[in-house]
N, C-alpha and C positions, 0 to 999 in steps of 0.2 A: 040747823047745820046744813040743810039742803040749800038754803038761800045762799049761804057763803060759797058753796061749791059752784052754784050757778053763776055767781058774780065772778069767781075765778075764771070760769070758762069764757066770760064776756070780756073781762078787762086784763087778764094776765096772759102773757105769751111766753113761750119758751125762751130762755136766755139767748140762744143762738140767733133769734130774730134781730137782736140788737146789733149784729154785725152786718146785716144785709146792706143798709144804706151806705155806711163808710166803705165797705168792700166794693160796692157798685161804683161809688165816686172815685175810688182809687184805681180800680182795675178794669172796669168795663169799657170796651171800645165805644159803646153808645154814649158814654159820659163825656167824651172828649169835646163835644160841642156845647156843653152845659156850663161853660165858664161864667160864674156869677149867679147861676140859677139857685133857687132855694129847694133843697131836697127834703121831702117828707119821709116819714118812716116807710120802710120797705121799698126803697129805691123808686120813689115817685117824685116827679117835679110838680111843685105847686106854689101857691102864693106865700110870700113871707107874711109874718104876723103884722098886725096893725102898728103903724109907727116905725116899721123897720126901714122905710125909705126917707125918714125925716133927717135931713142933713144936720140941722141944729141939734137935735137930740143926740145924734151920733157924735158930734163934736163935743158935746157936754160929757157924754159917756167916756170918750177917749181921754179927755182932760182929767176926769175923775180917776180913771184907771192909772194914768201916768202918776197922779198924786199918790195913789196907793202903793205903788212899787218903787217910788223914788229912792228909798233907802235899801232896796234889795240889790245885792251884788251878784 
Protein backbone atom coordinates (compact mmCIF):
# COMPACT_ATOMS: atom_id res chain seq x y z
CA UNK A 1 0.00 0.00 0.00
CA UNK A 2 2.87 2.39 0.65
CA UNK A 3 4.11 2.02 -2.92
CA UNK A 4 0.71 3.04 -4.28
CA UNK A 5 0.71 6.19 -2.23
CA UNK A 6 4.25 7.02 -3.34
CA UNK A 7 3.19 6.63 -6.97
CA UNK A 8 0.20 8.87 -6.40
CA UNK A 9 2.50 11.60 -5.14
CA UNK A 10 4.70 11.28 -8.22
CA UNK A 11 2.09 10.93 -10.97
CA UNK A 12 -1.15 12.36 -9.66
CA UNK A 13 -1.88 16.04 -9.44
CA UNK A 14 -4.77 17.97 -8.00
CA UNK A 15 -7.60 18.49 -10.51
CA UNK A 16 -7.19 22.26 -10.51
CA UNK A 17 -3.78 21.87 -12.17
CA UNK A 18 -5.71 20.86 -15.29
CA UNK A 19 -6.98 24.41 -15.71
CA UNK A 20 -3.63 26.17 -15.65
CA UNK A 21 -2.57 25.80 -19.29
CA UNK A 22 -5.94 26.64 -20.92
CA UNK A 23 -6.40 29.53 -18.51
CA UNK A 24 -2.93 30.82 -19.32
CA UNK A 25 -3.58 30.53 -23.07
CA UNK A 26 -6.90 32.34 -22.81
CA UNK A 27 -6.21 35.07 -20.30
CA UNK A 28 -2.53 35.78 -19.76
CA UNK A 29 -1.05 38.90 -21.37
CA UNK A 30 2.15 36.86 -21.76
CA UNK A 31 0.36 34.46 -24.11
CA UNK A 32 -0.62 37.05 -26.70
CA UNK A 33 2.63 36.53 -28.64
CA UNK A 34 2.45 32.73 -28.60
CA UNK A 35 0.21 32.34 -31.65
CA UNK A 36 0.76 28.81 -32.96
CA UNK A 37 3.06 27.75 -30.13
CA UNK A 38 2.60 24.37 -28.45
CA UNK A 39 1.78 24.64 -24.76
CA UNK A 40 2.82 21.95 -22.33
CA UNK A 41 1.16 21.29 -18.98
CA UNK A 42 1.36 24.05 -16.45
CA UNK A 43 1.62 26.92 -18.92
CA UNK A 44 4.97 26.14 -20.49
CA UNK A 45 5.92 26.52 -24.14
CA UNK A 46 7.66 23.51 -25.61
CA UNK A 47 8.12 21.38 -28.69
CA UNK A 48 5.18 19.62 -30.26
CA UNK A 49 5.26 15.86 -30.42
CA UNK A 50 7.05 13.95 -33.14
CA UNK A 51 5.24 14.17 -36.46
CA UNK A 52 3.13 17.18 -35.49
CA UNK A 53 4.69 19.27 -38.25
CA UNK A 54 4.17 16.63 -40.96
CA UNK A 55 1.91 18.32 -43.54
CA UNK A 56 1.04 15.07 -45.32
CA UNK A 57 0.02 13.39 -42.08
CA UNK A 58 -2.01 16.47 -41.14
CA UNK A 59 -3.86 16.36 -44.46
CA UNK A 60 -4.60 12.65 -44.02
CA UNK A 61 -5.94 13.30 -40.53
CA UNK A 62 -8.09 16.18 -41.76
CA UNK A 63 -9.57 14.05 -44.54
CA UNK A 64 -10.27 11.20 -42.13
CA UNK A 65 -11.97 13.55 -39.67
CA UNK A 66 -14.10 15.07 -42.43
CA UNK A 67 -15.20 11.56 -43.43
CA UNK A 68 -16.15 10.74 -39.84
CA UNK A 69 -18.45 13.74 -39.43
CA UNK A 70 -19.92 13.98 -42.92
CA UNK A 71 -23.34 12.74 -41.73
CA UNK A 72 -23.47 14.91 -38.61
CA UNK A 73 -25.80 17.89 -38.82
